[in-house]
C-alpha angles and dihedrals in degrees: 000000000000111000122224114257113246107171132016127184116193124194092326121185121180132191138190105212107315094338118096110217103172124043126202099325119189121186139154123196121186128203113283096014127130116214124186124204118200135169144128122296113286094021093126099255097135090044089062091052092049091047090053092053093042104247103181093221089070113069121205102221096178140356135043141273118206125188124182089347094306125110106235105177092119097033112115121240097257092053091051087053090051089052089058108273122133133186124198106205124233089222109024112210127230117246110196117205096027118089122220090244094050092047093054094043091050091050090051092050091049087058091050095256110133118181126181111254097251092045090049093048091049093050091045093051093048091051092047088053090056089056095041092241116154108245091231088074089071089073096043123098110270109279091337106148092352117144118240091262092048091052091052091048089050089054092052089046089057090049093052093047096045092043097203125194091233127027125192112199111195111197091321088162098052114120094008123135121228096269094046090048090054091048094049090047089054090051092051091049089049089055091054093049093046100051110007080241126180120242133202107190119192109195150147094193115072095192091089089056096056094087095041133085105234119200101184136013122200129194119210123195125173093348097309132102102238102172138021124184142132129285091292088077088069090061090049091054091048090053102038109016125215099298094103091057095043090055090057092059 
């Protein structure tokens, strides 16, 4: 059955200042699909994620971004989030003075989702249990004093609670031990089951992918997408690395 198109990127080039990072990117992601982006350090993978979400530091110099049939090139980041986009940061920041619970509830309300307090607390606790997060963290300042793994779990918690149509996970698995990687993988799979959501996973570490059904794998080198295939491409990268693609550039 043909899936509904969710996101389309057409001939996209992106710069930071006077330096062009991405060159003529084309990509289509349909509803319910999981796409993986891999490549050597400095290839521009995170830049693509930030361009999708509308980070103002990354300037679209040519091309188009379409989401749910709407062109969103000029749409600010917060409006893209309201439309159902989500980005899990590679290095989540600490936000003193705002608890994890308050942050998520405020984000839900911004999207027009208003839950009664007891209902919200119950759903939050159940979701924290899935991710093996101690419920006391709900009342701690967002990411303040959290370990690297706890920060990444908090990002996945936000994703599960907000239930976006499209989630971009930027190195969510980096710095995680084996147990935390398994837990985060379970959380990602829960997101897919809950919403038939679409995922764009930027990663170096394929361990997080082992429990997931991957539809497409993309290789980026020097700001260009040089190869797209199915999940078998992940095994090829594990065995042979990126050298064969870097030589072609």
